[in-house]
VEXLUM-433298 format. One record per residue (C-alpha): x, y, z; residue in one letter; residue number from 1. Coordinates in nm, 4 decimals. Layout:
VEXLUM-433298
          x          y          z   residuo   num
          X          Y          Z         a   NUM
...
***
This chain:
VEXLUM-433298
          x          y          z   residuo   num
    18.7190    -7.7166     8.8000         m     1
    18.4602    -7.5473     9.0545         p     2
    18.1349    -7.3891     8.9289         i     3
    18.1385    -7.0744     8.8755         t     4
    17.8234    -6.8340     8.9470         p     5
    17.8428    -6.7368     8.5526         a     6
    17.8411    -7.0908     8.4944         a     7
    17.5438    -7.1409     8.6875         l     8
    17.3771    -6.8605     8.4945         d     9
    17.4641    -7.0399     8.1636         e    10
    17.3134    -7.3706     8.2886         l    11
    17.0124    -7.2112     8.4339         r    12
    16.9640    -7.0539     8.1005         a    13
    16.9435    -7.3748     7.9197         l    14
    16.7007    -7.5777     8.1993         l    15
    16.4918    -7.2741     8.3420         g    16
    16.5006    -7.1472     8.6578         a    17
    16.3451    -7.4569     8.8590         d    18
    16.5863    -7.6812     8.6772         g    19
    16.8933    -7.5903     8.8839         v    20
    16.9461    -7.6341     9.2416         l    21
    17.2475    -7.4736     9.4196         a    22
    17.1267    -7.3732     9.7612         e    23
    17.3156    -7.5397    10.0326         p    24
    16.9887    -7.6924    10.2058         a    25
    16.8845    -7.8408     9.8955         a    26
    17.2626    -7.9894     9.8129         l    27
    17.2114    -8.1717    10.1742         f    28
    16.9752    -8.3902     9.9882         t    29
    17.1759    -8.5253     9.7018         y    30
    17.5298    -8.5543     9.9267         d    31
    17.4636    -8.9563     9.9431         a    32
    17.2213    -9.2344     9.8157         d    33
    17.1301    -9.4997    10.0542         a    34
    17.4958    -9.5635    10.1407         m    35
    17.5666    -9.3332    10.3741         t    36
    17.9406    -9.4341    10.4702         l    37
    18.0084    -9.1349    10.2572         e    38
    17.8672    -8.7971    10.2209         r    39
    17.9995    -8.5295     9.9525         t    40
    17.7306    -8.2686     9.8287         p    41
    17.7398    -8.1505     9.4559         p    42
    17.8131    -7.8004     9.3603         e    43
    17.4355    -7.7599     9.1882         a    44
    17.2356    -8.0186     9.0921         v    45
    17.0569    -7.9870     8.7365         a    46
    16.6972    -8.1358     8.6873         l    47
    16.6364    -8.1912     8.3255         p    48
    16.2912    -8.3092     8.1608         r    49
    16.4385    -8.4507     7.7944         s    50
    16.7058    -8.5759     7.6147         t    51
    16.7612    -8.2743     7.4660         d    52
    16.7952    -8.0944     7.7968         e    53
    17.0604    -8.3619     7.9151         v    54
    17.2853    -8.3652     7.5813         a    55
    17.2694    -7.9636     7.6442         a    56
    17.4074    -8.0248     8.0012         v    57
    17.6866    -8.2238     7.8872         m    58
    17.7823    -8.0238     7.6506         m    59
    17.7836    -7.6945     7.9182         w    60
    17.9701    -7.9480     8.1588         a    61
    18.2685    -8.0116     7.8997         r    62
    18.2691    -7.6385     7.8367         s    63
    18.3208    -7.5924     8.1995         h    64
    18.5504    -7.9113     8.2785         e    65
    18.2934    -8.0114     8.5300         v    66
    18.2455    -8.3587     8.6291         p    67
    17.8929    -8.5133     8.6250         v    68
    17.7527    -8.7979     8.8387         t    69
    17.3976    -8.9352     8.6849         p    70
    17.1259    -8.9966     8.9512         r    71
    16.8116    -9.1850     9.0097         g    72
    16.6127    -9.1997     9.3233         a    73
    16.9167    -9.2220     9.5523         g    74
    16.8130    -9.5675     9.6649         t    75
    17.1447    -9.7201     9.5731         g    76
    17.3283    -9.8811     9.8160         l    77
    17.6761    -9.8812     9.6698         a    78
    17.7498    -9.5090     9.6804         g    79
    17.7115    -9.5165     9.3220         g    80
    17.5292    -9.1654     9.2610         c    81
    17.7692    -8.9815     9.5424         t    82
    17.9317    -8.7075     9.3911         c    83
    18.2816    -8.8027     9.5396         e    84
    18.4441    -8.5406     9.3455         q    85
    18.1901    -8.2446     9.3715         g    86
    18.0948    -8.1258     9.0145         g    87
    17.7286    -8.1391     8.9057         l    88
    17.4616    -8.3819     9.0312         s    89
    17.2428    -8.5077     8.7111         l    90
    16.9013    -8.5884     8.8427         s    91
    16.6746    -8.7611     8.6350         l    92
    16.3712    -8.7902     8.8496         n    93
    16.1704    -8.5578     8.6236         r    94
    16.2033    -8.7952     8.3316         m    95
    15.9365    -9.0650     8.4539         d    96
    15.7045    -9.1108     8.1541         r    97
    15.5694    -9.4057     7.9645         v    98
    15.6830    -9.2797     7.5837         l    99
    15.5009    -9.5355     7.4073         s   100
    15.3926    -9.9359     7.4410         v   101
    15.3970   -10.1999     7.1644         d   102
    15.1379   -10.4043     7.2805         e   103
    15.1637   -10.7073     6.9968         p   104
    15.5517   -10.6470     7.0442         g   105
    15.5269   -10.6678     7.3989         m   106
    15.7721   -10.3825     7.4132         r   107
    15.7551   -10.0307     7.5794         a   108
    15.9792    -9.7255     7.5706         w   109
    16.0338    -9.5498     7.8932         v   110
    16.2310    -9.2698     8.0561         q   111
    16.4733    -9.3495     8.2967         p   112
    16.3369    -9.1567     8.5935         g   113
    15.9919    -9.4036     8.5698         l   114
    15.9846    -9.5913     8.9135         v   115
    16.0068    -9.9828     8.8459         n   116
    15.6617   -10.0666     8.9762         l   117
    15.4851    -9.7694     8.8042         w   118
    15.5455    -9.9455     8.4575         l   119
    15.3606   -10.2808     8.5437         s   120
    15.0748   -10.0960     8.7209         q   121
    15.0296    -9.8744     8.4137         q   122
    15.0204   -10.2046     8.1809         l   123
    14.8054   -10.3905     8.4259         a   124
    14.4878   -10.3642     8.1683         s   125
    14.6796   -10.5194     7.9047         r   126
    14.8105   -10.8079     8.1285         a   127
    15.1701   -10.7138     8.0564         l   128
    15.4143   -10.6409     8.3045         y   129
    15.7907   -10.5788     8.3565         f   130
    15.9595   -10.8824     8.5052         a   131
    16.2508   -10.7137     8.7000         p   132
    16.1420   -10.6594     9.0750         d   133
    16.4111   -10.5249     9.2693         p   134
    16.2689   -10.5221     9.6376         a   135
    16.3112   -10.1449     9.6241         s   136
    16.0882   -10.1662     9.2849         q   137
    15.8251    -9.9023     9.4962         q   138
    16.0964    -9.6452     9.4968         v   139
    16.4046    -9.7338     9.2416         s   140
    16.3796    -9.6280     8.8972         t   141
    16.4408    -9.8197     8.5916         i   142
    16.7138    -9.6145     8.4932         g   143
    16.8599    -9.7137     8.8192         g   144
    16.8221   -10.0481     8.7652         n   145
    16.9450   -10.0034     8.4226         v   146
    17.2826    -9.8568     8.6236         s   147
    17.3592   -10.1246     8.8197         t   148
    17.1955   -10.4401     8.6436         n   149
    16.9539   -10.4800     8.9061         a   150
    16.7856   -10.8091     8.9719         g   151
    16.5434   -10.9044     9.2202         g   152
    16.3268   -11.1931     9.3639         p   153
    16.1882   -11.3335     9.0613         h   154
    16.5616   -11.2793     8.8356         c   155
    16.5968   -11.6869     8.9014         l   156
    16.3453   -11.7605     8.6154         k   157
    16.3403   -11.4429     8.4446         y   158
    16.6732   -11.3086     8.4479         g   159
    16.8053   -10.9628     8.5765         v   160
    16.7387   -10.6048     8.3963         t   161
    17.0034   -10.6826     8.1039         l   162
    16.7894   -10.9661     8.0166         n   163
    16.4712   -10.7527     7.9477         h   164
    16.6213   -10.4187     7.7803         i   165
    16.5829   -10.4253     7.4212         l   166
    16.7935   -10.0771     7.3420         g   167
    16.8940    -9.7560     7.5045         v   168
    16.9098    -9.3826     7.4119         t   169
    17.2421    -9.2316     7.5434         v   170
    17.3904    -8.8743     7.5787         v   171
    17.7293    -8.8999     7.5672         l   172
    17.9904    -8.6692     7.7437         d   173
    18.0350    -8.4529     7.4587         d   174
    17.6652    -8.4383     7.4265         g   175
    17.6331    -8.6387     7.1134         a   176
    17.3003    -8.8762     7.1190         v   177
    17.3046    -9.2236     7.0256         v   178
    17.0809    -9.5252     7.0318         t   179
    17.2560    -9.8606     7.1287         l   180
    17.0007   -10.1376     7.0309         g   181
    16.6299   -10.0616     6.9615         g   182
    16.2967   -10.2217     6.9300         d   183
    16.4615   -10.5660     6.7521         a   184
    16.5153   -10.8521     6.9461         c   185
    16.8614   -10.8756     6.8207         d   186
    17.0063   -10.5645     6.6861         a   187
    17.3321   -10.6135     6.4361         p   188
    17.5162   -10.3822     6.6308         d   189
    17.8013   -10.4534     6.8648         f   190
    17.5479   -10.4678     7.1706         d   191
    17.6787   -10.1900     7.2908         l   192
    17.3685   -10.1617     7.4876         a   193
    17.4882   -10.4160     7.7195         s   194
    17.8242   -10.2500     7.7955         v   195
    17.6390    -9.9196     7.8464         v   196
    17.4097   -10.1733     8.1039         i   197
    17.5280   -10.1751     8.4591         g   198
    17.8041    -9.9472     8.3689         s   199
    17.6888    -9.7209     8.6883         e   200
    17.6793    -9.3918     8.4641         g   201
    18.0357    -9.4024     8.3908         t   202
    18.0117    -9.4302     7.9840         l   203
    17.6715    -9.2250     7.9376         g   204
    17.3633    -9.0816     8.0565         v   205
    17.0841    -9.3192     7.9554         v   206
    16.7706    -9.1124     7.8630         t   207
    16.5385    -9.3558     7.6860         r   208
    16.5069    -9.7332     7.7234         i   209
    16.3259    -9.9956     7.5170         c   210
    16.2015   -10.2450     7.7748         v   211
    16.1033   -10.6059     7.6795         r   212
    15.7660   -10.6780     7.8505         l   213
    15.5915   -11.0291     7.9619         l   214
    15.2044   -11.1689     7.9537         p   215
    15.1162   -11.1749     8.3440         v   216
    15.1089   -11.5482     8.4517         p   217
    14.7907   -11.7730     8.4245         e   218
    14.8311   -11.8762     8.7534         a   219
    15.1066   -11.8511     9.0752         v   220
    15.1413   -12.0231     9.3644         q   221
    15.3251   -11.9068     9.6301         t   222
    15.4631   -12.1544     9.9628         m   223
    15.6318   -12.0626    10.2827         l   224
    15.7911   -12.3250    10.4386         f   225
    15.9710   -12.2927    10.7727         d   226
    16.3023   -12.5163    10.9173         f   227
    16.4904   -12.5720    11.2326         e   228
    16.8376   -12.4914    11.0604         s   229
    16.9395   -12.2714    10.7902         v   230
    17.1444   -12.5748    10.6014         e   231
    16.8251   -12.7811    10.5621         d   232
    16.6537   -12.4362    10.3825         a   233
    16.9764   -12.4019    10.1526         c   234
    16.9808   -12.7691    10.1004         h   235
    16.6174   -12.7820     9.9947         t   236
    16.6863   -12.4598     9.7164         v   237
    16.9735   -12.6738     9.5526         s   238
    16.7833   -12.9868     9.5762         r   239
    16.4406   -12.8228     9.3655         v   240
    16.6797   -12.6836     9.1533         i   241
    16.8609   -13.0069     9.0775         a   242
    16.5449   -13.1746     9.0020         e   243
    16.4983   -12.9550     8.7183         g   244
    16.2144   -12.7079     8.8869         i   245
    16.2926   -12.3243     8.7910         v   246
    16.0738   -12.1419     9.0551         p   247
    15.9914   -11.7886     8.9576         a   248
    16.1543   -11.6821     9.3032         a   249
    16.3555   -11.8816     9.6414         m   250
    16.3855   -11.6361     9.9131         e   251
    16.5365   -11.6964    10.2714         i   252
    16.5161   -11.5210    10.5989         m   253
    16.6867   -11.6206    10.8999         d   254
    16.5872   -11.6467    11.2619         r   255
    16.6768   -11.2668    11.3016         h   256
    16.5095   -11.1453    11.0437         t   257
    16.2092   -11.3026    11.0954         v   258
    16.1931   -11.1866    11.4672         g   259
    16.2130   -10.8094    11.3438         l   260
    15.9546   -10.8910    11.0764         v   261
    15.7117   -11.0732    11.3048         e   262
    15.7605   -10.7849    11.6043         a   263
    15.6799   -10.5193    11.3199         w   264
    15.3753   -10.6752    11.0944         l   265
    15.2478   -10.9298    11.3564         k   266
    15.1701   -11.1942    11.0541         m   267
    15.1530   -11.4910    11.2617         g   268
    15.5264   -11.5875    11.1091         l   269
    15.6899   -11.8971    11.3216         p   270
    15.9847   -11.6901    11.5576         t   271
    16.1254   -12.0059    11.6562         d   272
    16.2213   -12.1423    11.3046         a   273
    16.5958   -12.0800    11.2063         a   274
    16.5043   -12.0017    10.8711         a   275
    16.1592   -11.9088    10.6513         l   276
    16.2264   -12.0419    10.2832         l   277
    15.9453   -11.8485    10.0676         l   278
    15.9015   -12.0152     9.6916         i   279
    15.6739   -11.8499     9.4223         e   280
    15.5952   -12.1061     9.1010         v   281
    15.4053   -11.9270     8.8012         d   282
    15.2828   -12.0392     8.4321         g   283
    14.9938   -12.2257     8.3105         p   284
    14.7521   -12.3355     8.5720         a   285
    14.7416   -12.7406     8.4984         a   286
    15.1125   -12.7179     8.5621         s   287
    15.1557   -12.5712     8.8977         l   288
    14.9953   -12.8192     9.1159         p   289
    15.2621   -13.1196     9.0668         a   290
    15.5368   -12.8690     9.0887         q   291
    15.3724   -12.7488     9.4125         v   292
    15.3533   -13.1162     9.5470         e   293
    15.7227   -13.2103     9.4555         r   294
    15.8758   -12.8994     9.5716         i   295
    15.7060   -13.0000     9.9535         g   296
    15.7935   -13.3304     9.9118         a   297
    16.1610   -13.1911     9.8996         i   298
    16.1207   -12.9517    10.1801         a   299
    15.9867   -13.2698    10.3797         r   300
    16.2857   -13.4563    10.2802         e   301
    16.4903   -13.1698    10.4306         w   302
    16.2822   -13.1692    10.7502         r   303
    16.0551   -12.8640    10.6702         a   304
    15.8326   -12.8140    10.9920         r   305
    15.5667   -12.6904    10.7836         s   306
    15.3904   -12.5663    10.4719         q   307
    15.1947   -12.2547    10.4146         r   308
    15.0382   -12.2264    10.0597         l   309
    14.9111   -11.8880     9.9960         a   310
    14.5208   -11.9496     9.9120         k   311
    14.4665   -11.6328     9.7242         d   312
    14.6058   -11.3182     9.6169         a   313
    14.5352   -11.1237     9.9436         a   314
    14.7572   -11.3916    10.1064         e   315
    15.0261   -11.4097     9.8581         r   316
    15.1004   -11.0181     9.8771         a   317
    15.1002   -11.0895    10.2381         l   318
    15.3724   -11.3100    10.2500         l   319
    15.5880   -11.1001    10.0015         w   320
    15.5003   -10.7882    10.2427         k   321
    15.6994   -10.9898    10.4871         g   322
    15.9820   -11.0739    10.2867         r   323
    15.9935   -10.6672    10.1213         k   324
    15.9791   -10.5283    10.4599         s   325
    16.2700   -10.7366    10.5664         a   326
    16.5029   -10.4387    10.5317         f   327
    16.2577   -10.1955    10.7049         g   328
    16.2533   -10.4195    10.9964         a   329
    16.6092   -10.3917    11.0257         y   330
    16.5881    -9.9707    10.9712         g   331
    16.3601    -9.9872    11.2989         r   332
    16.5765   -10.1898    11.5876         t   333
    16.9349   -10.0954    11.4668         a   334
    17.0696    -9.7672    11.5037         s   335
    17.3246    -9.8572    11.2417         g   336
    17.3755   -10.1553    11.0042         f   337
    17.5374   -10.2217    10.6763         y   338
    17.3609   -10.4453    10.4016         i   339
    17.5739   -10.6473    10.1822         m   340
    17.5546   -10.7637     9.8471         d   341
    17.7626   -11.0541     9.7100         g   342
    17.6991   -11.4240     9.5220         v   343
    17.8207   -11.7556     9.5985         v   344
    17.7462   -12.0767     9.4377         p   345
    17.4042   -12.2334     9.5648         r   346
    17.5879   -12.5542     9.6879         t   347
    17.8100   -12.3360     9.8932         r   348
    17.5118   -12.1330    10.0621         l   349
    17.5011   -12.3209    10.3922         a   350
    17.8931   -12.2790    10.4564         e   351
    17.8766   -11.9144    10.3013         a   352
    17.5882   -11.8053    10.6087         l   353
    17.8064   -11.9886    10.8419         a   354
    18.1075   -11.7683    10.8145         n   355
    17.8804   -11.4628    10.7771         i   356
    17.7635   -11.4961    11.1427         y   357
    18.0866   -11.6227    11.2711         r   358
    18.2958   -11.2962    11.0617         f   359
    18.0415   -11.0949    11.2883         a   360
    18.0723   -11.2458    11.6320         a   361
    18.4331   -11.2489    11.6314         e   362
    18.3938   -10.8806    11.6445         r   363
    18.1057   -10.8770    11.8987         g   364
    17.8548   -10.7784    11.6354         l   365
    17.5178   -10.9404    11.5034         q   366
    17.4780   -11.0230    11.1480         a   367
    17.0853   -11.0963    10.9657         g   368
    17.0288   -11.2969    10.6155         n   369
    16.7638   -11.2373    10.3663         v   370
    16.8519   -11.3133    10.0449         f   371
    16.7727   -11.4304     9.7076         h   372
    16.8354   -11.8343     9.7790         a   373
    16.7706   -11.9167     9.4135         g   374
    17.0811   -11.7784     9.2426         d   375
    17.2887   -11.7296     9.5580         g   376
    17.2618   -11.3376     9.6018         n   377
    17.3183   -11.2722    10.0068         l   378
    17.2148   -10.9611    10.1749         h   379
    17.3929   -10.9915    10.5044         p   380
    17.3099   -10.7160    10.7535         h   381
    17.6026   -10.6520    10.9828         v   382
    17.4439   -10.4472    11.2739         l   383
    17.6437   -10.1838    11.4972         f   384
    17.6183    -9.9323    11.7102         d   385
    17.6122    -9.5755    11.5138         a   386
    17.7537    -9.3868    11.7927         r   387
    18.0487    -9.6429    11.8397         s   388
    18.3755    -9.5247    11.5878         p   389
    18.4809    -9.9008    11.6776         r   390
    18.2120   -10.0847    11.5965         q   391
    18.1424    -9.8831    11.2658         q   392
    18.4963   -10.0166    11.1821         q   393
    18.4446   -10.3662    11.3063         d   394
    18.1360   -10.3564    11.0566         a   395
    18.3177   -10.2194    10.7708         l   396
    18.5773   -10.5439    10.8176         e   397
    18.3088   -10.7812    10.8351         v   398
    18.1792   -10.6846    10.4920         s   399
    18.4816   -10.6828    10.3371         h   400
    18.5483   -11.0497    10.4980         e   401
    18.2099   -11.1396    10.3658         i   402
    18.3185   -11.0110    10.0062         l   403
    18.6453   -11.1663    10.0276         r   404
    18.4768   -11.4814    10.1227         m   405
    18.2754   -11.4818     9.8301         c   406
    18.5609   -11.4879     9.6073         i   407
    18.7013   -11.7599     9.7198         r   408
    18.4042   -11.9678     9.6502         y   409
    18.3817   -11.8799     9.3267         g   410
    18.1106   -11.6170     9.3732         g   411
    18.1403   -11.2465     9.2987         t   412
    18.1423   -10.9214     9.4963         i   413
    17.7949   -10.7592     9.3615         s   414
    17.4695   -10.9365     9.2473         g   415
    17.2953   -10.6382     9.1722         e   416
    17.3790   -10.3277     9.4000         h   417
    17.6719   -10.2350     9.1710         g   418
    18.0518   -10.1395     9.2640         v   419
    18.0559    -9.7638     9.3330         g   420
    18.2150    -9.6298     9.5668         i   421
    18.1749    -9.9257     9.8413         e   422
    18.3243   -10.2346     9.6172         k   423
    18.5712   -10.0349     9.4337         r   424
    18.8921   -10.1598     9.6568         p   425
    18.7682   -10.5054     9.5825         m   426
    18.7868   -10.4912     9.2190         m   427
    19.1522   -10.5521     9.2477         a   428
    19.1020   -10.8744     9.4288         e   429
    18.8606   -11.0062     9.1706         l   430
    19.0041   -10.8800     8.8437         f   431
    19.3793   -10.9163     8.7413         d   432
    19.5670   -10.6210     8.5877         a   433
    19.4946   -10.7309     8.2439         a   434
    19.1137   -10.7449     8.2932         d   435
    19.0845   -10.3802     8.4448         l   436
    19.3027   -10.2488     8.1545         g   437
    19.0542   -10.3532     7.9248         v   438
    18.7567   -10.2362     8.1177         m   439
    18.9661    -9.8441     8.1603         e   440
    19.0424    -9.8638     7.7940         r   441
    18.6574    -9.9213     7.7103         v   442
    18.5656    -9.6247     7.9654         r   443
    18.8147    -9.3941     7.7899         a   444
    18.6668    -9.4811     7.4518         a   445
    18.3109    -9.3656     7.5879         f   446
    18.4631    -9.0961     7.7997         d   447
    18.8105    -8.9952     7.7294         p   448
    18.8029    -8.7048     8.0147         a   449
    18.6246    -8.9378     8.2771         r   450
    18.4065    -8.6773     8.3272         r   451
    18.1116    -8.9160     8.3813         l   452
    18.1137    -9.0544     8.7545         n   453
    18.4491    -9.0319     8.7842         p   454
    18.6669    -9.2237     8.9980         g   455
    18.3691    -9.4799     9.0393         k   456
    18.3818    -9.8969     8.9517         i   457
    18.7791    -9.8948     8.9017         l   458
    19.0526    -9.9228     9.1531         p   459
    19.2162    -9.5949     9.1868         g   460
    18.9609    -9.3920     9.3216         g   461
    18.9410    -9.3494     9.7237         s   462
    18.6500    -9.6307     9.8429         g   463
    18.5082    -9.6610    10.2271         c   464
    18.8037    -9.6228    10.4841         g   465
    19.0544    -9.5091    10.1998         e   466
    19.2142    -9.1755    10.1936         t   467
    19.0501    -8.9643     9.9124         h   468
    19.2440    -8.9065     9.5643         s   469
    19.0849    -8.5404     9.5398         h   470
    19.2189    -8.4504     9.9277         g   471
    18.9254    -8.4712    10.1273         r   472
    18.9217    -8.6901    10.4674         p   473
    18.7807    -9.0429    10.4849         p   474
    18.4190    -8.9782    10.5955         a   475
    18.3017    -9.1915    10.8937         q   476
    18.0697    -9.5010    10.8725         l   477
    17.7160    -9.4127    10.9446         g   478
    17.4164    -9.6135    10.9403         g   479
    17.1792    -9.6696    10.6127         i   480
    16.9035    -9.4185    10.5495         l   481
    16.6030    -9.5815    10.5994         f   482
    16.2119    -9.4840    10.6138         r   483
    16.0528    -9.7324    10.8908         p   484
    15.7018    -9.6057    10.7934         d   485
    15.7372    -9.7430    10.4610         a   486
    15.5982   -10.0723    10.3445         e   487
    15.8786   -10.1410    10.1108         g   488
    16.2583   -10.1248    10.1833         p   489
    16.5402    -9.8856     9.9964         w   490
    16.7050   -10.2020     9.8154         i   491
***
């Protein structure tokens, strides 16, 4: 149901005049996330500052039958916070505080709008940090990380967001406020917090998060290897894990990506290398030299041409800057590119990468790869001319081929970006009807009217390149939004 002027006045009475946006120029900012394949502006934007205000908004939405789409920083890459059916965009960015820190218990309660990196920065003086580190951590929020169960380079050793959340406060579709989990390491409930994490705002609005904190490692060693073939870099990754070594992170950039990063940052990276492999180990200082030596020996067995060991924290930060600036480097050179997020077993990485290059080449397109090699989480970049509708469509078809390949190889269609709009058509290829039926029943138990982020994740709504169920024509494929001047990417 459209939002009437009278209903907007009611919303302003709840949140204040500065808590509601309804001007067309303001709504344009909220018409997509960083996946700009589909743009749909909301009818209004709500900017609450507390759980109570979120509950009031949800009761207002229920009384006026308005769909509500929760939104964080808008850095997602699957269309998860696009208001596909109009309605209200519920922005949680003003809820950005650390509410409490239990240093002995190594946990903290935070609001969802808190930027990921800010939490670790605020905890630095206590020698504690929040382990999940998506490459977007300079801009993405912890609430957004919870929404998609984000990973990051260090999830190989430390796990994804789910592994670092003890509890959440959630506002349900009728305005009821519940706390799932809590301060305890193992709450004696049905573990509904784990159901909410990764549900992309379809089950409730998370307004408080109890995060698990870790002590800052005593020592860190960061290594960079270069190889004449991507296959050798991938074999090194598998062999290191097979030896029983679990690095904190293992990241690969291919030649195309390295060339773009070096042209931008001028770090002295070997642009003739087919692949660079960044490996980081951390833990007790006494344990690291043996790990570094063994990893180096394995890399040489797989024909690594050189090994660069960061000599101090500054050089380590430089190496990571190269990796985390990769997506920004693409944004400086391509008028359009499509970023994928799929997962394959580590043992099939080399085969998967060869297929990605082939899928793109068969359509006259280029592809680059930079990815979390340790857990097989691929982030292929398919480049295209944003002015060419044919290339736009070809890029979309390549992306679908990549996801189908991931399914065939025993992987999955998302490692951390979520399903949103982008991967919704693929859900029926990954799950059978009974599986999807159970998911639908869980969703209905939380939100019977499907008012929260309607149409997302489960098949049945429209997806990229499909006809919209709500009558709008499909949007043209566009480029990914980027800020080339930023040190960090939007992924």
